[in-house]
N, C-alpha and C positions, 0 to 999 in steps of 0.2 A: 504494500499499500504506499501511496505517496503521502508525505507528511502534509502536504498543502491541501489535499482533499480529504484528510482523515478528520472525523468528528469524534468527540468524546461525549457519550450520552449516559445520563443517569436519571433515575426517577425515584419518587417518593409518594406513598399513598396519603390521602386525606380523608376526613370525615367530619361533618359538622351537622348540627341540628338547627333548623330554621326557628326563628323566634315564635312563630305560630304556624299551625298546619295550613298548607295550601290546599283548599277543597276544590275539586273540579268534577267534571262529568266523568272523567277517566280514573278517579281515585284521588287519595290524599297524598300530598308530598310533605314529608316531615324531615327526613334525612337526606343529606346530599353527601355524595362520596366521589372519589375519582383519584387521579394521580397527577403530580407535578412533574414536568420534564425540564432538565437542564442540559443544554447543548452547547459544547465549546469546540470552536474551530481553531486552526492555527493562528496564534497571535491575535486572538479576538476575545472580548469580553463574553461572559456567558449570555447565551439567549435563552428564553424561557417559553414554555408551552404548558398547557393544561388540558388533561383528558377527563372530561366530565361524563359520568355515567348517564345514560339516557334517562330523561325525565319520566316519571310515573310508569316505569317498567321494572320487572323483577331483576335482580342482580344477573349480569351477563357473564357467564363463565368464559365465553370466547373472548371477550373484551379483556378481561383480567389475564388470560392465558397470553394474549397477544402483547399486552404490556410487559409481562414477565419475561417474554422471549426476545425483548429488545436487546441487541447486542450492545456491549459497552463501548465498543469502537466499530466504526464503519465509514466507508467512503461516502461523500456527498451524493455521487451519482447513483450509488446503489440504493441509498435512502430515497431518493427522488423516484426511482423505479418501483419501490416497494408501496408507495403511498396509496395507489389506487386499489391494491389488494388488501389494505388494512381496514379494520372497523372505522366507521366515519369519525367517532370521537377521538381515536387515536391519530388518525390522519389530520384532524384538526390541530391537535396539540403539537405534532411534528411540523406541520405547515406553519403554525404560528411562530414556532422557535426558528424555522428557516427564514421566514420574512424578517425577523429581528436580526438574524445573522447577516442578512443582505442589507441592513441599514435602517429598517423600520424603527421609528422612534429615536433615531440618533439625532444629533444636533444638526448634522448636515441636511437631514430630511425634515427639519422643523420640530423635532421632539415628538413626545406623545400628546395627542390632542385630548381636550376635556370635552365630555359630552354636554349637550345643551340640557336644559331642565327635562327630567323624565315625567312621563305620565304616572299618575299614582294608581297603584294596583289595589282595588278594593276586594276585600275578602267576599266569599259567597254568603248569601243569606242576608239576614237583617243586620249583621255586623257592618255590612257595607255602608249603611246610613250613618252609624256612629263615626266611622273613619272619615266619611265624607264631611260630616259636620266638624270634625277635628281639624282637618286640613283647612277648610274655608274659614273657620273662626280664628285659626292660628295666623293666617296671612292675609286673608281678604282678597287675594288676587284670583284670577281665573286660571284654571288648569286644565289639562287633559286627564280624564279618569278612565280607567279600565275595570270593568266589573265582570267577575267570573259568574256565568249563569249555567243553567242546565244541570245544576247540582242539587237542586231541591225540586219539590212539586212545582209544575209549571204555573199553576193558579197562584200559589204563594209568590213566586218570583214576579209574576206580572203585577201583583199588588205591591211588591217592593219596587218595582219599576216606576209605578206612579208616584210613590212617595219620594223616590230619588229624583225623578224629573221635576217635582215641585221644589226641591232644594237647590237643584243645579243652576248656577248663574247662566244668563242668556249667552254670555261670551265663552263659556266652558265648552270643552269637547268631551264626548262620551265614546267609549269603545265597549262592546259587548262581546265576551269570548265564551262560546259555548263548547269549545274543545270537541266539536263533532258530535255533541250530545243531543241535538234535536232531530226530529224527523221533518219531512217536508211540510206537513200541515202545521206543526208548531212554529217553524221558521216563517211560514207565510203569516201566521197571525202576529208575530212580533214585527214583521215587516209592514203589516197593516197599520200598526200603532206608530212606527218610527219613521216611516218613509217621508213624511213631511216635517220632521223635526230637524231643524237646521244645525242642532248641536251634535248630531250623530257623525262620528268620524266613519265607522264601519261596524258590521257584524264580523267577528273573526271566527272562522271555521264553523258556520252555524250548522252544517250537515256533516255526516261522516266522510272521511277522507276520499273514499273511492267514488262518492257520488257527484261527479263532476258535472253532469247534466243538471241536477238539482241546484248545485251551487251557481252555475250559470244563470239558472232561472231567478234565483234570489238576486244575483248581481244585476239583473235587468231592472230591478225595482229600487234598489238602494246600494250603497258601497258594500262591498265584501272583501275581506282579507283572507287569504289562504294561509294555513300554518301546517297542520298534519297532513294536508294534501301534497305539500311540495315534493316529498320523496317519490310520489307516485306519477308525477307529470313527466311526460315525454318532452323532449327539447322543443317540439312543435307547440304542445300545449302551454308550456312555459312562456314561450314567446307570444302566444295568442292571448293569454290572460291580461286583461286591461285593468284588473283591480289591483289592490295592494298585496304585497307579499310580506309575511312576518319571517324575518331572517334571524334565526337563532344560531349564530356562527359556531358555537361549541358543539352543536349537534349535527353539523351538516357535512363534515369532511374537511379536506384541505381548504382553508379560509382565503387563500391567496386570489383565486378567481374573484371572490366577493369583493375583496380589497381593491382589485384592479377595476372591477365594474363601478364601485363607488367613486374612485378616483376619476373615472370616466364620466361620471354623472348620470348613471342609469336611474330611471325614476321609480317611484312607488315602492321603495324598499324600506320597511320599518325594522330597526335593529332592536332585538329583544334579548333579554338576559336568560341564561340557564341556571341561575343562581350559583355563580362561579366564585372561586377565590379571588384575591387581589390580582393575581397574575392573569386570569382570564378576563377579568373585569377591565384591566388596563387596555387590553386589545379590543374589547367590545365597545368601550367608550370612544377609542380612537375611530372605530367604524362609524359609530353614531354621529361624531363630529364630522366625518366626510359626508355622510347622509345629509346633514343639516346644511352643507354647502351646496348640495345638488339642486336639481330643478324642482323637486317636490319635498321640501323640508318638513319634517313632522317630529314631534316629541318621541324620543325612543321609549322603549318599555324595559326600564331598568329597576322596576319594583322597589322604589325608596322605602326603607323601613322593614324589609323583609330578610335582610342579612344580619347575621350576628355581629357583634363588635369583636375585635381582637386582632392580632397580628396576622392571622391567616387572611385577612381582608386588607392588608396594608397596601400602599402604593408601591413600596420598595420590594421587588421580588425576592431579594436576598432574606428579608424578614419573613415573607410568606413561606420561602423554602425551609427556613429554620423552624417555623411554627408547625409545619407538617410532621415533625418528628414525634 
């Protein structure tokens, strides 16, 4: 192996508990786990990546095995060739580190960008009203809010929607995320209520991921953002979709194509968290800042208040790395 192309790779697992359970139509998220990556090239400072376990899914033995199988030394070309065969979260962590190794975040490239103000993530059920009141009373400004729906009985959630809309300022924005938990009839009823409300940003994944025909029908009536459907889209379907796309970089695979697309100004991409550590957060916030400079700026989905405190969430990757021990 040539010393010039040789990379030193190491990893550490992490695990943390969210301050409160994230209740969705697909289940509850309480514990986050994954691995931190440290990549060192010749005469270069360490570059960092994060491998986040998939959201709302059982532990993936294949992902854990793939991380454990990473060699401590390998050529850059060999690593690049392996990325497409690796699980998406692992490909993301390695691609993130390679981007930094190539200068992302360096002074020469303008440093790491800070994200614009995030949309507030409201919990499911009646707790959403209390959080909404707290945010509005604390600042008095207008915000974007995202509310998790399809987690309780539909009749109850529609009653809560009316209470939420009564509290919501005229200049605020609202996003409703069903995580694919509605059927077509339920989605149509919500569209009937919301299609004329100017505060609605979009319905996020109102129907199951594979129901692209139904999603197109809802999108003909009001804005729809795709999330869980993204891995199922062909390249043609991806390009044909005219609504918003919820981009969760740590779940998608090598993030460098998304980085390049945002730098080029691709429209209607909303950058969202996967509840990552400080290493992943630094990268996600950089992407959110690029999105805000593009043709369709919007508040990212970084879930303020949903991450614990502590060194694992620091902006300094060395502190995050040490905290994972």
